[in-house]
Backbone bond lengths (Angstrom), bond angles and torsions (degrees), N, CA, C in turn:
res aa  C-N    CA-C-N  psi(-1)  N-CA   C-N-CA  omega(-1)  CA-C   N-CA-C  phi
1 M - - - 1.471 - - 1.528 109.34 -
2 L 1.320 115.92 132.53 1.454 120.46 178.31 1.523 110.02 -75.94
3 R 1.320 114.31 144.63 1.446 119.34 177.45 1.519 110.88 -86.85
4 S 1.301 116.89 175.17 1.462 121.98 -174.69 1.517 112.10 -63.02
5 R 1.322 116.55 138.99 1.466 120.87 174.57 1.515 111.61 -63.38
6 A 1.305 117.54 -23.17 1.472 120.03 179.55 1.520 111.53 -61.16
7 D 1.342 117.04 -25.20 1.458 120.17 178.75 1.517 111.66 -62.52
8 C 1.329 117.19 -25.32 1.459 121.34 -174.58 1.517 113.00 -101.07
9 D 1.330 118.12 1.14 1.453 119.71 -169.10 1.525 115.40 -87.71
10 S 1.318 118.50 -37.33 1.459 119.87 -159.95 1.508 114.14 -68.47
11 F 1.340 119.50 -25.83 1.451 119.71 -176.54 1.514 112.85 -78.75
12 R 1.334 120.30 -10.22 1.445 120.75 -175.22 1.515 113.23 -101.21
13 G 1.299 118.04 9.80 1.451 120.08 178.33 1.506 113.60 100.93
14 E 1.351 117.35 -5.76 1.447 118.80 -177.79 1.526 112.23 -68.21
15 T 1.340 117.50 -18.08 1.456 118.70 176.80 1.517 111.63 -77.26
16 Q 1.332 116.15 -11.17 1.455 122.02 177.19 1.521 113.58 53.17
17 P 1.350 118.69 61.16 1.455 119.92 179.11 1.512 113.12 -65.87
18 N 1.342 116.88 -16.40 1.453 120.04 -177.36 1.530 112.48 -91.70
19 M 1.298 117.33 13.17 1.460 121.15 172.16 1.519 108.10 -108.34
20 H 1.289 116.96 135.22 1.452 120.80 -176.59 1.520 110.19 -122.48
21 K 1.301 114.82 146.63 1.466 119.89 176.75 1.521 110.28 -77.67
22 R 1.319 115.74 124.03 1.459 120.47 176.35 1.524 107.95 -129.33
23 N 1.335 115.46 116.12 1.460 121.45 -178.18 1.525 111.48 54.75
24 G 1.364 114.91 37.37 1.453 119.21 175.03 1.511 113.92 84.94
25 A 1.335 119.64 -4.32 1.458 121.86 -178.99 1.514 109.61 -122.37
26 E 1.346 114.53 151.84 1.442 118.49 178.26 1.526 109.92 -78.84
27 A 1.324 116.27 135.14 1.457 120.69 -179.50 1.522 109.33 -136.90
28 M 1.310 115.44 154.51 1.446 120.66 179.89 1.519 110.84 -65.36
29 D 1.327 115.73 136.58 1.456 121.51 173.70 1.528 107.26 -88.20
30 W 1.320 116.38 97.23 1.463 120.28 -175.54 1.517 111.93 -67.54
31 T 1.312 117.48 -25.03 1.457 120.11 175.68 1.519 110.53 -63.43
32 S 1.330 116.59 -43.14 1.465 120.64 178.35 1.525 111.14 -67.42
33 L 1.332 117.30 -36.52 1.460 120.04 177.59 1.524 110.67 -63.57
34 L 1.314 116.20 -41.55 1.462 120.11 177.00 1.532 110.46 -65.45
35 A 1.326 115.94 -38.40 1.462 119.72 176.49 1.523 110.82 -63.12
36 A 1.331 116.96 -37.64 1.462 120.74 178.49 1.526 111.35 -64.90
37 L 1.318 116.84 -33.47 1.460 120.30 174.00 1.528 109.47 -58.86
38 G 1.334 115.69 -44.66 1.455 119.86 176.21 1.512 112.33 -68.06
39 G 1.343 117.12 -36.99 1.457 120.72 179.65 1.512 112.56 -63.99
40 G 1.327 117.10 -41.68 1.460 120.03 177.72 1.513 112.24 -66.77
41 A 1.337 116.12 -40.10 1.464 120.18 177.93 1.528 111.02 -66.05
42 F 1.332 116.30 -39.66 1.461 119.80 178.81 1.525 110.69 -66.96
43 G 1.334 116.42 -39.09 1.456 120.14 176.29 1.520 111.65 -59.70
44 A 1.330 116.66 -39.50 1.454 120.41 176.19 1.523 110.83 -68.36
45 A 1.309 116.80 -40.09 1.460 120.95 -177.53 1.516 112.54 -61.97
46 I 1.326 117.38 -42.30 1.466 120.41 -178.46 1.521 112.36 -94.58
47 G 1.327 117.38 -9.54 1.452 121.95 -178.15 1.518 111.04 97.75
48 A 1.334 115.84 143.53 1.465 120.65 -175.69 1.526 112.10 -61.12
49 L 1.331 117.07 -38.89 1.464 119.49 -178.80 1.522 111.03 -64.15
50 A 1.324 116.98 -46.44 1.462 120.33 178.31 1.518 111.12 -61.89
51 A 1.323 116.74 -38.79 1.465 120.36 178.98 1.520 110.71 -62.92
52 F 1.330 116.54 -38.69 1.456 119.89 -179.93 1.530 110.92 -70.25
53 I 1.311 116.67 -37.48 1.467 119.93 176.07 1.527 110.10 -61.30
54 F 1.333 116.40 -44.23 1.464 119.85 177.00 1.528 111.14 -61.51
55 C 1.324 116.87 -34.57 1.463 120.43 175.60 1.522 109.79 -58.78
56 G 1.339 116.46 -44.93 1.455 120.50 179.16 1.516 112.78 -63.45
57 V 1.336 116.08 -42.70 1.465 120.30 178.26 1.529 110.22 -61.78
58 A 1.331 115.55 -48.33 1.461 119.89 -179.36 1.525 111.17 -63.20
59 L 1.324 116.77 -35.79 1.457 120.25 179.85 1.525 111.19 -67.23
60 L 1.329 116.94 -40.90 1.464 119.65 176.07 1.525 111.10 -61.91
61 V 1.331 116.04 -42.19 1.470 119.76 177.23 1.527 110.16 -61.93
62 G 1.314 116.53 -45.50 1.456 120.40 -179.64 1.516 112.72 -63.85
63 I 1.327 116.54 -38.85 1.462 119.92 177.59 1.521 110.00 -64.00
64 A 1.334 116.21 -42.54 1.466 119.94 178.51 1.529 110.80 -61.19
65 I 1.326 116.06 -41.52 1.471 119.70 178.20 1.525 110.45 -62.42
66 A 1.336 116.32 -43.94 1.466 120.13 -179.54 1.522 111.25 -65.21
67 L 1.338 117.20 -41.12 1.459 120.21 179.01 1.523 111.37 -64.44
68 G 1.329 115.53 -27.38 1.459 119.89 177.43 1.513 113.86 -85.33
69 G 1.326 116.33 4.44 1.461 120.14 177.15 1.508 114.62 92.15
70 G 1.338 116.95 11.79 1.458 119.85 -175.69 1.511 115.63 -91.86
71 G 1.321 118.37 5.02 1.456 120.41 178.45 1.521 112.56 84.26
72 T 1.332 116.43 -178.34 1.466 122.47 -174.23 1.525 113.45 -110.98
73 T 1.315 117.84 16.22 1.470 119.90 -177.74 1.522 111.68 -59.25
74 F 1.326 117.89 -41.79 1.459 120.35 -178.93 1.527 110.96 -64.93
75 V 1.327 116.28 -38.89 1.469 120.04 176.62 1.517 110.02 -63.28
76 D 1.337 116.29 -48.07 1.460 121.05 -175.01 1.524 113.06 -68.10
77 A 1.333 116.99 -41.76 1.464 120.81 -172.26 1.518 113.28 -88.95
78 V 1.322 116.85 -31.74 1.466 119.78 -174.09 1.524 111.79 -109.56
79 A 1.333 117.16 -62.51 1.470 120.10 -173.42 1.522 112.54 -63.31
80 L 1.327 117.35 -47.00 1.462 121.31 -176.79 1.523 112.40 -116.02
81 G 1.317 116.92 14.24 1.453 121.44 -178.84 1.513 112.80 -107.08
82 P 1.320 118.04 -150.98 1.466 121.40 -174.40 1.521 115.00 -72.89
83 F 1.323 117.92 -3.28 1.464 119.56 178.36 1.534 109.80 -88.45
84 F 1.335 117.56 -66.86 1.464 121.46 -175.76 1.521 113.43 -119.07
85 G 1.323 119.54 8.40 1.455 120.22 178.12 1.521 111.11 -52.86
86 P 1.334 119.45 134.28 1.475 120.51 -178.16 1.517 113.80 -56.50
87 H 1.327 116.98 -32.85 1.459 120.77 179.81 1.523 111.78 -72.87
88 V 1.332 116.07 -9.96 1.466 121.53 179.12 1.524 110.45 -109.20
89 A 1.329 117.14 -70.13 1.466 121.40 -172.67 1.524 112.35 -72.67
90 F 1.329 117.24 -47.63 1.465 119.82 179.90 1.524 110.36 -65.89
91 A 1.331 116.75 -47.39 1.469 120.27 179.72 1.523 111.00 -61.54
92 G 1.334 116.88 -37.71 1.460 119.96 177.04 1.523 111.81 -64.56
93 G 1.332 116.44 -39.81 1.459 119.98 177.52 1.516 112.39 -65.49
94 V 1.325 116.33 -39.65 1.465 120.89 178.47 1.525 110.81 -63.17
95 A 1.321 116.21 -47.60 1.466 120.52 -179.84 1.524 111.33 -64.92
96 G 1.335 116.56 -39.70 1.454 119.58 178.47 1.517 112.22 -62.39
97 A 1.335 116.97 -39.60 1.465 120.72 178.00 1.525 111.09 -66.26
98 A 1.324 116.88 -40.91 1.467 120.31 178.12 1.521 110.84 -62.10
99 Y 1.316 116.43 -43.93 1.463 120.94 178.37 1.528 110.92 -63.29
100 A 1.323 116.47 -44.89 1.464 119.95 -178.46 1.521 111.21 -61.98
101 A 1.316 117.25 -38.82 1.465 120.08 178.44 1.522 110.65 -66.87
102 R 1.310 116.27 -39.35 1.462 120.67 178.51 1.528 110.97 -62.22
103 R 1.317 116.61 -33.56 1.467 122.37 179.87 1.528 112.05 -89.76
104 N 1.342 115.53 9.18 1.467 121.20 -179.89 1.532 112.91 60.00
105 Q 1.332 114.94 31.15 1.463 121.00 175.86 1.522 111.47 -98.53
106 L 1.323 116.19 -11.43 1.455 123.26 -178.81 1.514 107.49 -141.02
107 A 1.331 116.39 135.45 1.462 120.00 -174.66 1.525 112.72 -68.89
108 D 1.314 118.02 -35.08 1.464 121.84 -174.32 1.520 109.42 -132.18
109 G 1.321 116.45 117.74 1.460 120.88 -179.59 1.511 113.66 -68.22
110 K 1.340 117.65 -12.38 1.462 121.52 177.03 1.520 111.75 -92.29
111 D 1.310 118.06 2.01 1.462 121.86 -177.29 1.524 110.00 -80.15
112 I 1.336 115.69 84.26 1.459 120.10 -177.50 1.527 112.01 -82.29
113 G 1.326 116.86 -2.54 1.454 119.66 178.08 1.517 113.48 -89.73
114 F 1.320 117.11 -8.26 1.463 120.83 -176.95 1.523 110.46 -82.72
115 A 1.322 116.60 129.84 1.467 121.52 176.88 1.518 108.69 -79.51
116 L 1.316 117.30 109.24 1.456 121.76 -170.26 1.527 113.25 -69.56
117 A 1.328 117.67 -14.90 1.461 119.30 174.34 1.525 110.91 -62.32
118 E 1.322 116.70 -24.89 1.464 120.76 -179.36 1.523 112.23 -65.90
119 I 1.322 117.27 -22.55 1.461 120.31 178.26 1.522 110.72 -64.21
120 G 1.312 116.19 -31.73 1.465 120.59 178.16 1.502 114.62 81.33
121 K 1.352 117.33 18.42 1.459 121.35 178.55 1.524 108.70 -128.05
122 P 1.324 117.26 145.00 1.466 119.67 -175.71 1.517 115.10 -76.62
123 G 1.333 118.06 -19.15 1.464 121.35 -174.27 1.519 114.14 -51.62
124 P 1.353 119.26 -54.59 1.471 119.42 -179.56 1.522 113.32 -60.20
125 L 1.319 116.66 -33.14 1.459 119.66 -179.36 1.525 110.79 -71.82
126 I 1.339 115.77 -39.50 1.468 119.84 177.91 1.518 110.50 -63.97
127 V 1.343 116.20 -44.00 1.465 119.88 177.66 1.524 110.06 -61.04
128 G 1.338 116.63 -43.32 1.453 119.89 177.25 1.515 112.31 -58.83
129 G 1.321 116.51 -40.67 1.454 120.13 178.45 1.517 113.02 -64.47
130 V 1.319 116.41 -42.35 1.464 120.80 179.41 1.531 110.39 -63.03
131 F 1.336 116.57 -45.04 1.464 119.63 179.53 1.521 111.27 -68.14
132 G 1.334 117.32 -35.42 1.457 119.68 176.49 1.514 112.12 -62.32
133 A 1.323 116.10 -44.45 1.460 120.00 177.74 1.528 110.91 -64.31
134 A 1.336 116.12 -38.57 1.467 119.76 178.25 1.525 110.77 -64.15
135 G 1.338 116.38 -40.97 1.457 119.68 178.56 1.513 112.39 -62.59
136 Y 1.313 115.67 -43.42 1.467 120.02 177.21 1.532 110.28 -60.11
137 L 1.321 116.03 -44.82 1.456 121.02 -176.35 1.527 111.42 -64.05
138 V 1.344 116.39 -41.95 1.463 120.11 -178.89 1.527 110.75 -63.65
139 V 1.334 116.64 -48.28 1.464 119.89 -179.43 1.527 110.47 -65.45
140 D 1.308 116.04 -36.93 1.461 120.62 179.46 1.528 111.25 -62.13
141 L 1.325 115.88 -40.84 1.454 120.14 -175.86 1.526 113.08 -84.75
142 L 1.343 116.94 -39.01 1.462 120.78 -173.29 1.515 113.89 -98.68
143 G 1.338 117.42 -14.45 1.451 120.02 -177.84 1.519 113.94 -52.83
144 P 1.341 119.39 -48.73 1.472 119.45 179.75 1.524 113.00 -61.44
145 T 1.326 117.18 -35.05 1.462 120.57 -179.94 1.520 111.46 -70.07
146 L 1.339 116.45 -37.95 1.460 121.16 -176.60 1.514 113.35 -85.98
147 A 1.315 117.85 -9.18 1.466 121.21 -179.29 1.526 110.44 -57.35
148 G 1.340 115.61 131.27 1.452 120.32 -179.05 1.508 113.68 78.29
149 R 1.336 117.70 2.30 1.454 122.08 178.54 1.526 111.69 -115.30
150 T 1.319 116.61 -42.88 1.457 121.02 178.37 1.521 107.69 -161.67
151 D 1.333 116.47 -174.07 1.458 122.21 179.38 1.529 108.15 -96.32
152 S 1.319 116.56 108.60 1.461 120.50 -173.79 1.531 111.90 -67.46
153 I 1.324 117.97 -33.61 1.470 120.08 -179.84 1.516 110.06 -67.01
154 A 1.337 117.44 -47.87 1.461 120.73 179.94 1.524 111.47 -62.69
155 L 1.323 116.59 -42.74 1.464 120.17 179.61 1.522 110.75 -62.39
156 T 1.323 116.99 -38.07 1.458 120.88 178.39 1.517 111.76 -67.60
157 V 1.335 117.05 -39.99 1.468 120.53 176.37 1.529 110.30 -58.36
158 V 1.322 116.53 -43.55 1.468 120.26 178.98 1.523 110.74 -65.98
159 A 1.323 116.92 -45.98 1.462 120.05 -178.67 1.525 111.81 -59.76
160 L 1.325 116.79 -43.11 1.466 120.17 178.90 1.519 111.16 -69.21
161 G 1.337 117.15 -32.98 1.451 119.62 174.62 1.522 112.22 -63.89
162 V 1.323 115.69 -39.95 1.467 120.65 176.65 1.522 110.57 -64.23
163 I 1.320 116.60 -43.94 1.463 120.19 179.87 1.520 111.24 -63.50
164 S 1.323 116.84 -42.73 1.461 119.05 -179.60 1.524 111.21 -66.60
165 R 1.336 117.50 -34.44 1.462 119.11 176.76 1.519 111.16 -67.98
166 M 1.311 116.67 -43.20 1.459 119.47 -179.89 1.529 111.09 -66.93
167 A 1.328 116.39 -32.44 1.464 119.87 -177.64 1.524 112.15 -80.72
168 F 1.329 117.81 -37.57 1.462 120.54 -170.14 1.529 114.79 -120.97
169 G 1.323 117.61 -15.44 1.459 119.94 -179.52 1.523 112.00 -75.83
170 R 1.311 115.42 164.82 1.465 121.17 -179.87 1.530 113.16 -114.30
171 K 1.328 117.23 -8.36 1.464 120.57 -173.03 1.526 113.86 -108.11
172 G 1.312 118.34 4.23 1.447 119.88 -178.09 1.518 112.16 84.61
173 L 1.314 116.38 176.40 1.457 121.65 -173.06 1.522 112.75 -62.20
174 F 1.319 117.10 -44.46 1.460 120.04 -176.77 1.524 112.84 -99.34
175 G 1.306 116.74 9.27 1.452 120.46 172.91 1.514 113.40 68.70
176 S 1.305 114.82 -156.43 1.467 121.89 -177.63 1.522 109.11 -125.59
177 W 1.326 116.01 108.25 1.458 120.14 -179.99 1.528 110.17 -75.09
178 P 1.315 117.86 149.77 1.476 120.73 179.38 1.522 111.13 -60.60
179 R 1.322 115.90 146.39 1.470 120.97 177.24 1.526 108.98 -81.73
180 R 1.347 115.17 104.96 1.450 121.63 179.77 1.517 108.58 -135.78
181 P 1.336 117.39 161.19 1.474 120.83 -171.05 1.530 114.83 -58.63
182 S 1.335 119.30 -35.95 1.460 120.85 -174.67 1.517 110.64 -129.62
183 L 1.335 114.64 162.52 1.458 120.29 178.15 1.530 110.43 -61.23
184 R 1.330 116.14 -40.04 1.464 119.78 -179.94 1.525 110.81 -61.64
185 Q 1.308 117.10 -40.60 1.460 120.35 179.68 1.525 111.50 -70.98
186 R 1.339 116.29 -35.68 1.460 118.91 177.45 1.522 111.34 -67.30
187 F 1.354 115.44 -32.66 1.459 119.99 -178.70 1.528 112.18 -81.55
188 A 1.326 116.92 -11.54 1.462 120.29 177.71 1.525 109.71 -66.60
189 S 1.325 115.36 163.24 1.464 120.32 -174.94 1.517 109.72 -128.15
190 T 1.318 116.28 117.45 1.454 120.27 174.36 1.530 108.82 -87.21
191 A 1.328 115.15 167.62 1.467 119.36 179.98 1.522 111.30 -61.48
192 E 1.329 117.41 -32.56 1.460 121.00 -179.03 1.519 111.54 -73.44
193 E 1.317 117.26 -31.86 1.466 120.95 -176.76 1.522 112.82 -89.65
194 A 1.320 117.06 -21.36 1.462 121.31 -165.78 1.514 112.97 -67.66
195 W 1.326 114.73 148.72 1.462 122.70 173.05 1.531 109.76 -63.26
196 V 1.323 117.01 -52.35 1.475 122.94 173.97 1.527 106.39 -129.92
197 P 1.320 118.14 98.80 1.468 120.87 -171.35 1.520 114.82 -53.33
198 H 1.327 118.26 -40.66 1.462 119.89 -174.43 1.532 113.71 -79.60
199 Q 1.320 119.17 0.23 1.461 119.96 172.76 1.523 111.22 -131.00
200 R 1.326 115.54 28.78 1.453 119.33 -178.03 1.524 112.86 -79.04
201 H 1.325 118.49 -19.40 1.464 120.51 179.33 1.529 109.58 -79.53
202 W 1.334 115.66 139.64 1.455 120.68 -175.51 1.527 111.65 -57.47
203 S 1.332 116.69 -42.89 1.462 120.00 -177.39 1.534 111.46 -64.45
204 Q 1.324 116.24 -39.44 1.457 120.21 178.89 1.529 110.71 -66.64
205 A 1.322 116.07 -42.48 1.469 119.75 179.57 1.524 110.96 -62.67
206 A 1.335 116.95 -41.99 1.464 120.44 179.56 1.521 111.59 -67.27
207 T 1.332 116.81 -40.78 1.459 120.55 179.51 1.521 111.08 -63.59
208 L 1.318 116.54 -45.42 1.462 119.88 176.80 1.521 110.79 -60.99
209 G 1.323 116.47 -36.19 1.452 120.19 179.72 1.522 112.58 -64.38
210 V 1.328 116.28 -41.79 1.467 119.78 177.85 1.522 110.25 -62.98
211 I 1.336 116.44 -46.43 1.469 120.92 -178.67 1.530 110.85 -60.39
212 A 1.334 115.18 -53.94 1.463 119.94 -178.32 1.522 110.82 -64.93
213 G 1.324 116.46 -38.06 1.455 120.54 -178.34 1.515 113.05 -65.65
214 L 1.322 116.74 -42.03 1.461 120.08 178.45 1.524 111.44 -63.46
215 L 1.327 116.04 -43.89 1.466 119.56 -178.99 1.527 111.55 -65.11
216 A 1.324 116.68 -46.51 1.464 120.16 -179.64 1.523 111.05 -64.56
217 S 1.323 116.30 -39.70 1.463 120.26 179.76 1.522 110.85 -65.98
218 Y 1.325 116.36 -41.27 1.460 120.45 178.61 1.532 110.71 -60.38
219 A 1.321 116.31 -48.24 1.463 119.65 179.70 1.519 110.97 -59.84
220 T 1.312 116.52 -43.64 1.462 120.73 -179.57 1.524 111.77 -61.79
221 L 1.316 116.29 -48.01 1.459 120.06 -176.84 1.525 112.40 -68.04
222 E 1.332 116.61 -38.75 1.458 119.49 -179.22 1.534 111.71 -68.18
223 I 1.325 116.15 -44.14 1.466 119.18 178.94 1.518 110.19 -65.28
224 S 1.311 116.83 -41.27 1.459 120.42 -179.63 1.517 111.24 -65.76
225 A 1.340 116.36 -37.38 1.460 119.88 -179.76 1.524 111.29 -66.41
226 S 1.320 116.40 -32.65 1.461 119.66 -179.36 1.519 112.06 -71.42
227 N 1.334 115.31 -30.96 1.460 120.28 179.05 1.528 108.48 -160.61
228 P 1.322 118.84 102.52 1.467 121.37 -178.14 1.519 113.93 -55.62
229 D 1.324 117.36 -25.70 1.461 120.31 179.88 1.527 112.31 -69.04
230 L 1.336 116.64 -13.94 1.464 121.17 -177.96 1.531 112.28 -97.11
231 E 1.322 117.23 8.67 1.460 119.64 -175.21 1.534 112.29 -60.04
232 S 1.320 117.54 -35.25 1.463 120.00 -177.48 1.523 112.60 -66.49
233 V 1.340 117.72 -27.64 1.454 119.73 176.30 1.518 111.83 -96.82
234 A 1.330 117.02 -12.84 1.460 120.08 176.34 1.524 110.71 -72.27
235 V 1.319 116.74 -38.48 1.464 121.10 -175.27 1.533 113.30 -59.46
236 P 1.333 120.74 -45.38 1.472 119.25 -176.68 1.526 114.74 -84.25
237 T 1.328 119.15 9.92 1.458 120.07 -177.45 1.525 111.74 -60.76
238 G 1.323 116.99 -50.34 1.461 120.46 179.43 1.520 112.00 -63.31
239 F 1.322 116.15 -39.06 1.464 121.36 177.03 1.524 110.83 -57.73
240 A 1.334 116.39 -43.55 1.463 120.61 -179.72 1.521 111.19 -63.81
241 V 1.330 116.98 -43.07 1.462 120.47 178.16 1.531 110.65 -62.84
242 S 1.328 116.45 -42.40 1.468 120.54 177.95 1.519 111.32 -60.12
243 A 1.329 116.61 -42.50 1.458 120.75 -179.64 1.521 111.09 -63.94
244 V 1.327 116.87 -44.11 1.466 120.36 -179.91 1.526 110.93 -65.59
245 S 1.323 117.49 -33.89 1.469 120.33 -178.83 1.526 112.35 -61.34
246 L 1.334 116.90 -20.70 1.462 120.14 -178.31 1.525 112.89 -71.89
247 V 1.340 117.34 -6.69 1.459 118.81 172.83 1.516 109.88 -61.33
248 F 1.335 117.49 -30.41 1.455 120.77 177.73 1.525 111.02 -72.04
249 A 1.325 116.36 -35.73 1.464 119.36 174.95 1.516 110.65 -63.82
250 A 1.319 116.34 -36.36 1.462 120.68 -179.01 1.524 112.17 -64.22
251 I 1.330 116.82 -26.70 1.472 119.57 179.13 1.525 112.04 -102.68
252 G 1.325 115.74 12.83 1.458 119.16 170.50 1.510 116.53 97.16
253 I 1.325 119.30 7.45 1.460 121.74 177.32 1.523 108.43 -91.56
254 G 1.333 115.99 134.05 1.462 120.63 -171.72 1.512 114.85 -79.22
255 V 1.320 117.72 58.65 1.460 120.33 175.84 1.533 109.32 -73.79
256 P 1.329 117.62 154.74 1.469 119.04 177.57 1.516 111.81 -75.57
257 V 1.313 115.55 156.62 1.466 122.19 173.17 1.522 106.63 -97.89
258 T 1.330 116.98 114.66 1.467 119.76 -168.77 1.520 114.94 -129.62
259 H 1.329 119.23 3.68 1.467 117.39 -172.17 1.530 113.15 -66.30
260 H 1.345 117.84 -26.10 1.455 119.27 175.26 1.529 110.88 -71.55
261 M 1.322 116.54 -29.09 1.459 121.11 178.46 1.528 111.09 -74.99
262 T 1.326 116.05 -46.08 1.465 119.40 -176.47 1.530 112.17 -68.81
263 L 1.328 117.07 -38.23 1.462 118.52 -177.41 1.521 112.27 -71.21
264 T 1.324 117.40 -48.57 1.469 119.26 -177.42 1.522 111.25 -67.13
265 S 1.334 117.43 -37.02 1.464 119.37 178.50 1.521 110.92 -66.57
266 A 1.335 116.84 -38.26 1.462 120.00 178.69 1.525 111.28 -66.28
267 V 1.327 116.73 -39.35 1.466 119.99 176.58 1.529 110.05 -61.57
268 A 1.336 116.13 -43.38 1.463 119.98 -179.81 1.520 111.22 -66.89
269 A 1.329 117.18 -41.90 1.462 120.50 179.24 1.518 110.99 -65.29
270 S 1.321 116.94 -39.49 1.458 120.65 178.85 1.520 110.99 -64.96
271 A 1.328 116.27 -39.62 1.462 120.30 -179.05 1.522 112.05 -71.17
272 S 1.337 117.10 -37.08 1.461 121.20 -174.31 1.516 113.62 -97.96
273 G 1.344 116.56 -22.32 1.455 120.07 -173.37 1.506 113.19 71.56
274 N 1.340 116.92 20.39 1.458 121.45 -172.15 1.526 110.57 -125.70
275 L 1.324 116.83 122.74 1.459 122.29 -179.61 1.523 112.21 -65.53
276 V 1.316 116.78 -40.27 1.464 121.16 -176.86 1.527 110.47 -65.06
277 I 1.317 116.32 -41.80 1.467 119.21 177.75 1.519 110.19 -60.14
278 G 1.329 116.30 -41.08 1.458 119.57 177.10 1.512 111.96 -59.44
279 G 1.326 117.47 -43.40 1.456 120.71 178.90 1.517 112.55 -63.98
280 L 1.332 116.69 -40.46 1.461 120.59 179.33 1.530 111.36 -66.07
281 V 1.318 116.68 -40.88 1.464 120.38 177.14 1.525 109.98 -64.85
282 G 1.336 117.52 -35.68 1.453 120.50 175.34 1.522 112.00 -60.04
283 A 1.332 116.77 -40.79 1.465 120.72 177.94 1.522 111.06 -63.68
284 V 1.325 115.96 -43.30 1.468 120.19 177.74 1.528 109.88 -62.06
285 A 1.317 116.81 -40.77 1.465 120.64 179.72 1.518 111.36 -62.97
286 G 1.348 116.86 -39.74 1.450 119.52 178.13 1.515 112.17 -60.75
287 V 1.320 116.61 -45.56 1.469 121.16 179.61 1.523 110.89 -68.17
288 L 1.319 116.56 -41.45 1.468 120.36 -179.18 1.526 110.95 -65.31
289 G 1.330 116.95 -37.44 1.456 119.71 177.37 1.510 111.73 -61.14
290 E 1.330 116.97 -42.12 1.469 120.21 178.06 1.528 111.09 -68.29
291 F 1.332 116.85 -35.01 1.462 119.64 176.08 1.526 110.94 -60.25
292 F 1.326 116.75 -49.62 1.458 119.73 179.95 1.526 111.29 -64.27
293 A 1.317 116.51 -33.23 1.469 119.19 177.13 1.524 110.25 -62.59
294 R 1.321 116.74 -47.02 1.463 120.39 -178.03 1.523 112.42 -70.56
295 A 1.318 116.39 -35.29 1.462 120.12 -174.86 1.521 112.96 -79.21
296 V 1.334 117.50 -34.98 1.465 120.13 -170.28 1.526 112.99 -125.63
297 Q 1.335 116.93 -44.89 1.456 119.95 -172.54 1.529 113.09 -76.38
298 N 1.315 117.03 -53.33 1.466 120.51 -173.32 1.526 114.05 -58.37
299 P 1.335 118.81 -45.50 1.472 118.27 -177.24 1.522 114.58 -80.12
300 G 1.325 118.29 -4.96 1.455 121.05 -176.54 1.511 112.52 -90.66
301 D 1.321 115.66 174.48 1.467 120.88 178.88 1.528 112.14 -116.11
302 T 1.339 117.40 7.00 1.465 122.66 170.33 1.523 106.91 -135.26
303 H 1.310 116.74 171.86 1.457 120.99 -173.95 1.519 111.83 -92.93
304 I 1.339 116.52 121.48 1.464 122.98 167.02 1.519 105.17 -120.26
305 D 1.291 117.07 110.10 1.457 123.88 -162.23 1.526 114.10 -65.67
306 P 1.347 117.90 115.98 1.473 119.90 176.75 1.526 113.83 -61.50
307 P 1.348 120.10 -41.60 1.455 118.21 177.55 1.536 113.79 -62.01
308 A 1.327 116.91 -41.59 1.464 119.44 179.03 1.522 110.71 -63.95
309 N 1.329 116.82 -40.35 1.465 120.48 175.97 1.521 110.92 -59.81
310 T 1.321 115.88 -41.18 1.463 120.88 179.23 1.520 111.01 -66.56
311 I 1.329 116.33 -44.64 1.466 120.40 -175.19 1.525 111.80 -62.62
312 W 1.341 116.93 -48.58 1.467 117.15 -175.71 1.530 111.00 -68.53
313 S 1.332 117.38 -39.63 1.466 119.83 -176.05 1.527 111.63 -73.65
314 L 1.330 117.60 -43.83 1.459 119.85 -178.33 1.528 111.47 -73.62
315 T 1.317 117.37 -33.84 1.465 119.70 174.86 1.525 110.54 -63.14
316 A 1.329 116.39 -38.33 1.467 119.43 176.83 1.525 110.84 -61.96
317 V 1.336 116.64 -38.77 1.469 120.37 178.02 1.527 110.32 -65.97
318 V 1.331 116.72 -45.90 1.468 120.77 -179.85 1.526 110.16 -60.08
319 F 1.314 117.14 -45.78 1.462 119.95 178.92 1.525 111.51 -65.86
320 G 1.337 116.55 -35.36 1.442 119.83 178.01 1.522 112.08 -64.60
321 V 1.331 116.53 -43.87 1.462 120.89 176.94 1.521 110.17 -64.23
322 D 1.330 116.05 -40.90 1.474 121.43 176.82 1.526 110.01 -55.81
323 A 1.320 115.96 -49.71 1.470 120.28 -178.82 1.526 111.27 -63.37
324 L 1.334 116.55 -38.58 1.454 120.12 -179.82 1.523 111.97 -66.27
325 V 1.336 115.66 -45.13 1.467 119.94 -177.83 1.516 111.35 -69.12
326 T 1.322 116.82 -44.17 1.472 118.94 -179.27 1.516 111.84 -69.16
327 G 1.340 116.66 -19.97 1.458 119.62 178.90 1.521 113.64 -84.83
328 L 1.353 116.40 -9.05 1.468 119.47 -179.06 1.524 111.24 -77.13
């Protein structure tokens, strides 16, 4: 029997820690919105990839604090909030890079590893701040509605990526696919075109998904078994490790990109209580991530994140199956 989807919701912002009760009614925390403006600009300044790595570091710290009995404030306010939340800092970095490329300040609008402060112009940082604030606002408003249905942070990252491509890209939403004799050949991915060249093959992506999925699921189930009240911080443990591992990618070491695999598998394992299901979902996430890379990311000239696309869509499937099974 699947457990409640609510067990998997709180770490992704659906608990809305940035909403405060004022006179008995929920009201926007304008201080946090202003902080998100700074978070998006900072994400652009250091680059989206670096911002995401910091998200992973902060999330590990926050999980450690929660496991020690200190609550989830650090996770809510820093790791997944207006400081390093992917919908704020990462999305701001992505939008800033797209803008900089449009202004011929950056050679490649998909270069999320470039620290845009190096350009020496405020434009990319301002754009990053605006998108960061928009990301915070969207999750703040829609998070409660999407809770138990999908991952609101991942969906927001994708939506802002689409907006930044439409606003600043030159190739349209789906980019320009290579001219090849057949659709299958056009959809293929060469090392030069690939999002992550060393995991562009379907078999490699699936294998990495099983590996990452099993590990993330194991961590989630073991932490949850030790204390059911910690399930909300147990689920993102693998995701945090995956995010931190990208520091090696930033310095040129070919580590795999696995955070879409670890997060979705952990959600599935938490919902089902089954390690094997988590591993299988990890494999699906690996393949789905490569699909989104080939369909949207590779042919485009700005970044629309394949892992975020995978997380929101596959989480929706997991929650849908959960609802179907628990309703029987």
